[in-house]
C-alpha positions in Angstrom: -32.9 76.5 181.9 -34.9 79.0 180.2 -36.7 78.2 177.0 -39.5 80.3 174.8 -43.3 80.2 174.8 -45.4 79.3 171.8 -45.9 83.5 170.8 -41.5 83.7 171.0 -41.2 80.7 168.8 -43.4 82.2 166.2 -42.7 85.7 166.3 -38.6 84.1 165.9 -39.9 82.5 162.9 -41.6 85.8 161.6 -38.9 87.2 161.8 -36.5 84.9 160.1 -39.0 85.6 157.6 -39.5 88.8 157.2 -35.9 89.2 157.1 -35.4 87.2 154.2 -38.1 88.5 152.0 -36.7 91.8 150.1 -37.9 92.9 146.8 -36.0 91.0 145.0 -38.1 87.7 146.4 -40.8 89.9 145.9 -40.4 91.2 142.1 -38.6 87.8 140.9 -41.0 85.1 140.8 -43.6 86.9 138.7 -41.3 87.2 135.8 -40.8 83.8 135.3 -44.6 82.7 136.3 -44.8 85.1 133.2 -42.2 83.8 130.8 -43.2 80.1 131.6 -46.7 79.8 131.0 -48.7 76.8 131.3 -45.2 75.3 132.5 -45.6 77.1 135.8 -45.7 74.9 138.7 -42.5 72.8 137.1 -40.9 75.3 137.5 -41.9 76.6 140.8 -40.7 73.8 141.6 -37.1 74.0 140.4 -37.1 77.8 141.9 -38.4 76.4 145.6 -35.5 74.2 146.1 -32.9 76.3 145.2 -34.6 79.8 147.1 -36.0 78.2 149.8 -34.8 74.5 150.2 -31.3 76.0 150.4 -31.3 79.0 152.3 -33.5 76.5 155.0 -30.3 74.5 154.8 -28.1 77.0 155.6 -29.9 78.4 158.9 -29.3 74.8 159.8 -25.9 74.8 159.0 -25.0 77.6 160.9 -27.5 77.3 163.7 -25.8 73.9 164.2 -22.6 76.5 164.8 -23.5 78.9 166.8 -24.6 81.0 164.1 -21.0 82.8 162.9 -20.2 82.1 159.4 -16.5 82.0 160.5 -17.1 79.1 162.5 -18.8 77.3 159.6 -16.0 78.2 157.3 -13.1 77.5 160.2 -11.6 74.4 158.6 -10.0 76.2 156.0 -8.2 78.2 157.8 -8.9 81.6 160.1 -7.4 83.7 157.3 -9.2 81.9 154.7 -12.5 81.7 156.1 -12.3 85.3 157.5 -11.0 86.8 154.2 -14.6 84.4 153.0 -17.1 86.0 155.9 -15.6 89.2 155.3 -16.3 89.1 151.3 -19.6 87.9 152.2 -21.1 90.4 154.3 -19.5 92.8 152.4 -21.4 91.7 149.4 -24.5 91.0 151.2 -24.6 94.3 153.7 -23.1 97.6 152.7 -21.5 97.3 149.1 -25.0 95.6 147.3 -27.7 94.3 149.0 -28.3 96.6 151.7 -28.2 99.8 149.2 -30.0 97.6 146.7 -33.1 97.6 149.4 -33.7 101.6 149.0 -33.3 101.8 145.0 -35.6 98.1 144.7 -37.6 100.0 147.3 -37.9 103.8 145.7 -37.6 103.1 142.0 -40.7 99.9 142.0 -43.0 102.0 144.9 -42.3 105.4 144.5 -40.9 106.2 141.6 -44.6 105.8 139.7 -45.6 108.3 141.7 -42.8 110.5 142.6 -40.6 110.3 139.0 -37.7 109.2 138.8 -34.8 111.8 139.9 -31.7 112.4 141.5 -33.1 114.5 144.4 -35.9 112.3 145.1 -33.7 109.3 145.0 -31.6 111.1 147.4 -34.2 112.7 149.7 -36.1 108.5 150.5 -33.1 106.9 150.7 -32.1 109.5 153.5 -35.5 109.0 155.5 -35.4 104.9 154.4 -31.3 105.2 156.4 -32.3 106.5 159.2 -35.0 104.4 160.4 -32.6 101.3 159.5 -30.0 103.3 161.8 -32.2 103.6 164.6 -33.9 100.3 164.2 -30.6 98.6 163.7 -29.0 100.8 167.0 -30.7 98.2 169.3 -30.5 94.2 168.4 -31.3 93.1 170.9 -34.9 94.7 170.1 -35.1 93.2 167.5 -36.8 90.6 167.8 -39.6 92.9 169.1 -39.2 95.2 166.6 -39.1 93.0 163.7 -41.0 90.2 164.6 -43.9 91.6 166.3 -44.7 94.8 164.2 -42.5 95.0 160.9 -43.3 90.8 160.1 -46.8 91.3 160.5 -47.0 94.2 158.2 -45.3 92.7 155.5 -47.4 89.8 156.3 -50.7 90.9 155.8 -49.5 93.2 152.8 -48.6 89.9 151.2 -51.7 87.7 152.0 -53.3 90.5 150.6 -51.7 89.9 147.6 -51.5 86.0 147.4 -55.3 85.8 147.8 -55.9 88.3 145.0 -53.3 86.4 143.1 -55.6 83.5 143.5 -59.4 85.1 143.9 -58.3 87.7 141.0 -56.8 86.6 138.5 -55.9 89.1 135.7 -56.8 86.9 132.9 -56.3 83.1 131.3 -52.2 81.4 131.5 -50.6 82.5 128.2 -47.9 81.1 126.0 -44.5 80.1 127.8 -40.8 81.2 125.6 -39.3 78.7 124.2 -36.1 78.1 127.4 -39.3 77.4 129.7 -41.1 75.0 127.0 -37.8 73.0 126.3 -36.6 73.1 129.6 -38.9 74.9 133.1 -37.7 72.4 136.2 -33.6 73.9 134.6 -35.1 77.3 134.7 -36.6 77.5 137.6 -34.1 75.9 138.7 -31.5 78.3 137.9 -33.7 81.8 138.8 -34.4 80.6 142.1 -30.4 79.8 142.4 -29.5 83.3 141.2 -31.7 85.5 143.6 -28.6 84.6 145.9 -30.7 84.1 149.0 -28.2 81.5 150.8 -25.9 84.2 151.0 -28.5 86.4 153.3 -28.8 83.0 155.4 -25.1 82.8 156.0 -25.4 86.3 156.8 -28.7 86.6 158.9 -27.9 83.3 161.0 -26.2 85.1 163.8 -28.9 87.5 163.6 -31.3 84.6 164.8 -29.0 83.0 167.3 -28.4 86.5 169.4 -32.0 87.1 169.2 -32.8 83.5 171.2 -30.1 84.9 173.5 -31.5 87.7 174.0 -34.0 86.0 175.0 -32.0 84.7 177.8 -31.5 81.1 176.3 -28.6 80.1 176.8 -28.4 76.1 176.1 -26.9 75.2 172.5 -28.8 72.0 172.0 -32.3 74.4 172.4 -30.9 77.5 170.6 -30.3 74.6 167.6 -33.6 73.6 167.9 -35.2 77.0 167.8 -33.0 78.0 164.8 -34.1 74.8 162.4 -37.4 75.9 163.9 -37.7 79.5 162.4 -36.3 78.7 159.6 -38.5 76.5 159.1 -41.1 78.8 159.5 -39.6 81.4 157.4 -39.2 78.5 154.5 -43.1 77.5 154.5 -43.8 81.5 154.3 -41.3 81.9 151.1 -42.8 78.6 149.3 -46.3 80.8 150.3 -45.3 83.4 148.8 -44.0 82.1 145.8 -46.5 80.0 144.7 -48.8 83.6 145.5 -46.7 85.5 143.0 -45.6 82.2 140.4 -50.1 82.7 139.7 -49.8 85.6 139.5 -47.7 86.3 136.6 -49.1 84.2 135.2 -52.0 85.0 134.7 -50.6 88.3 134.0 -50.4 87.6 130.8 -53.0 90.7 129.3 -52.2 93.3 131.9 -48.9 93.0 131.4 -48.1 92.7 127.8 -44.3 93.3 127.3 -43.5 93.1 130.6 -39.2 92.3 130.5 -38.9 92.2 134.6 -40.8 91.2 137.6 -41.8 94.6 139.0 -43.3 95.3 135.5 -45.1 92.4 135.4 -46.8 93.1 139.3 -47.0 97.2 138.8 -49.4 95.7 136.3 -51.1 93.8 138.1 -51.4 95.2 141.1 -52.9 98.5 139.2 -55.1 96.1 137.1 -56.9 94.5 140.5 -56.3 97.4 142.7 -57.1 100.5 140.7 -55.8 103.9 142.0 -55.1 101.9 145.0 -52.8 99.7 143.0 -49.8 102.4 143.4 -49.7 103.1 147.3 -50.5 99.5 148.0 -47.0 98.2 145.9 -45.3 100.7 147.4 -46.4 100.7 151.4 -45.6 96.4 150.2 -42.0 96.7 149.1 -40.7 99.4 151.1 -41.9 96.7 154.3 -39.8 94.6 152.6 -36.7 96.4 151.8 -36.7 97.9 155.0 -36.9 94.9 157.1 -34.4 93.3 155.1 -31.7 95.8 155.1 -32.4 96.4 159.0 -31.5 92.7 159.5 -28.1 92.7 156.9 -27.2 96.2 159.1 -27.6 94.4 162.3 -25.7 91.1 161.0 -22.4 92.7 159.3 -22.6 95.4 162.7 -22.4 92.3 164.7 -19.7 90.9 162.4 -16.7 93.1 162.0 -17.6 94.5 165.8 -15.9 91.5 166.2 -12.5 91.4 163.9 -12.2 95.2 164.4 -12.0 97.5 166.7 -14.9 99.2 166.1 -18.0 98.8 168.3 -21.7 98.2 167.5 -23.1 101.4 167.6 -20.7 103.2 165.5 -20.3 100.4 162.9 -24.4 100.9 162.2 -23.4 104.1 161.7 -20.6 103.6 159.6 -23.2 101.0 157.4 -26.0 103.0 157.2 -24.2 106.3 156.0 -22.2 104.3 153.2 -25.1 102.3 152.2 -27.0 105.5 151.3 -24.4 106.8 149.0 -24.1 104.1 147.2 -27.8 103.5 146.8 -28.0 107.0 145.0 -25.7 105.1 142.2 -29.5 104.2 141.5 -30.3 101.3 140.8 -28.7 100.0 137.4 -25.6 100.8 137.7 -25.6 98.9 141.5 -26.9 95.4 139.8 -24.8 95.9 137.0 -21.5 95.8 139.3 -22.9 93.7 142.2 -23.7 90.3 139.8 -20.4 89.7 139.0 -19.1 89.5 142.6 -22.0 87.3 144.0 -21.4 85.0 141.0 -18.1 84.6 142.2 -18.4 84.4 145.7 -21.8 82.0 145.8 -20.6 79.1 144.8 -17.9 78.6 147.8 -20.8 80.0 150.4 -22.8 76.4 148.9 -20.0 74.2 149.1 -19.7 75.5 152.1 -22.3 75.0 153.6 -23.4 71.7 151.5 -20.4 69.6 152.8 -21.1 71.4 156.1 -23.7 68.2 156.4 -20.4 65.9 155.6 -18.0 66.8 157.9 -17.6 63.7 160.3 -17.6 61.2 156.6 -14.4 61.8 156.2 -10.4 62.0 158.4 -10.1 65.5 158.1 -12.6 68.3 156.7 -10.0 70.6 156.0 -8.9 68.3 153.5 -12.1 67.9 151.6 -13.5 71.4 151.8 -10.4 74.0 150.5 -9.9 72.5 147.5 -13.7 71.8 146.7 -14.2 75.6 147.7 -11.1 77.1 145.9 -12.0 75.0 142.5 -15.2 76.7 143.1 -14.3 80.2 143.5 -12.1 79.9 140.2 -15.1 78.5 138.4 -17.4 80.6 139.7 -15.2 83.7 138.9 -15.4 82.5 135.1 -18.6 83.3 135.3 -18.5 86.1 136.8 -16.1 87.7 134.3 -18.5 86.2 131.5 -21.3 88.3 132.9 -18.9 91.2 133.4 -19.0 90.8 129.1 -15.6 89.7 129.7 -16.2 86.6 127.3 -14.2 87.8 124.6 -10.3 87.4 126.5 -11.0 84.3 127.5 -9.5 81.3 126.3 -13.0 80.0 124.2 -12.6 76.2 125.6 -13.6 78.4 128.9 -17.3 79.0 126.9 -17.7 75.4 126.4 -18.0 74.1 130.0 -20.7 72.0 131.3 -23.7 74.1 132.7 -21.5 77.4 131.7 -25.1 78.5 129.3 -26.8 78.4 132.7 -23.8 80.1 135.1 -23.5 76.8 136.6 -19.8 76.4 135.2 -18.5 75.3 138.6 -21.1 72.2 139.3 -18.9 69.5 137.6 -15.6 71.2 138.5 -16.7 71.1 142.5 -18.0 67.3 142.0 -14.5 65.6 140.1 -12.1 67.9 143.3 -14.5 66.5 145.4 -14.2 63.1 144.1 -10.4 63.0 143.9 -10.3 65.0 147.8 -12.4 62.7 149.1 -10.0 59.1 147.8 -6.5 61.7 149.0 -8.8 61.7 152.3 -8.6 58.3 152.6 -5.5 56.8 151.6 -4.0 59.9 154.7 -6.4 58.6 156.9 -6.4 61.0 160.2 -2.9 63.9 160.5 -2.1 61.6 163.8 -2.2 58.8 162.0 -0.3 59.7 159.0 2.3 61.8 161.4 3.2 58.3 162.9 
């Protein structure tokens, strides 16, 4: 029976970590640290629960069913599960997340040096997706390419930034904004949830499992075990990155005056700390982070759609890279404005899917529980999405006063209520065979 060596397991963990850490993960925590002020570590605790805990749990859930999202969603039926899987793969693949890696890396890393122009973005994204195409073309070599080369480069860059955040703080911790003073933990929790890393974990699950299989491991128990270890390594890495970036942001009050997003905070700190080399360092860091994430997303999407469409993996890689190139040239602002409502709608059902997968042994028929709760989560997630799209005035006023609606979590309470009702019904109906008798 084939087993992985220690260095292979470590490389697998580095690969998993590198797949998760995109530009959003690097840019988002600094603004939370800046705005939380002296309450930064309470906000960080809430952030880590949703930005690290949920993705790691998702990797574990997928590893238990072989890595494929459609296997995880099988209790709700092939059609519904297929629709959810396709929507998830498209959202975090060629429609939104993959193109966004190019636009974010361009606007944060290179635009300060080259200036923002459609031509510069097109030239950069063309080279960018050409690299994504060639690396994604050989998924069996992903562990070698990402785990042994690109991931260590990214980790070194992040380590330099993390050490600098603690050793060379830009200044003292400033004052927190009113929302963070009032409820730092819940603000961190909500912001961590909005990173949408759980969707990425659902997509990367098959990539991680296939990387293990490419090493000759065919035992389901070993595959699950190695995937869990990889998820834990990635979780520790993510936590360390986030903690250092929270520290970076909390001490940048003086150098990032008036900053409204994490990109501005990060750029101000790096420029202050590293001087003339700051912009170049930031460009390399962001580009590496985004490139690795884009490769992982492209591999995962091509792998999935090659199983459900009459197209080869290579053909799909070409299509996905080309389509992502086109979408990326819409620009970051338009892309984010369009993507957030869609992601807000499909994220709650994915959270429900993962969370309830660990509880399936507690009831008679898993589909009776999972289906209704996921449906309710999607309905109320769509309400959140419509509000986020600026359509709240067109909706009944009652929908604006749902519990936790201000935090974008209006789906949570209805889901808990639906879960209770579904569990009671499941207990009353018993197993399907008993009900038939």
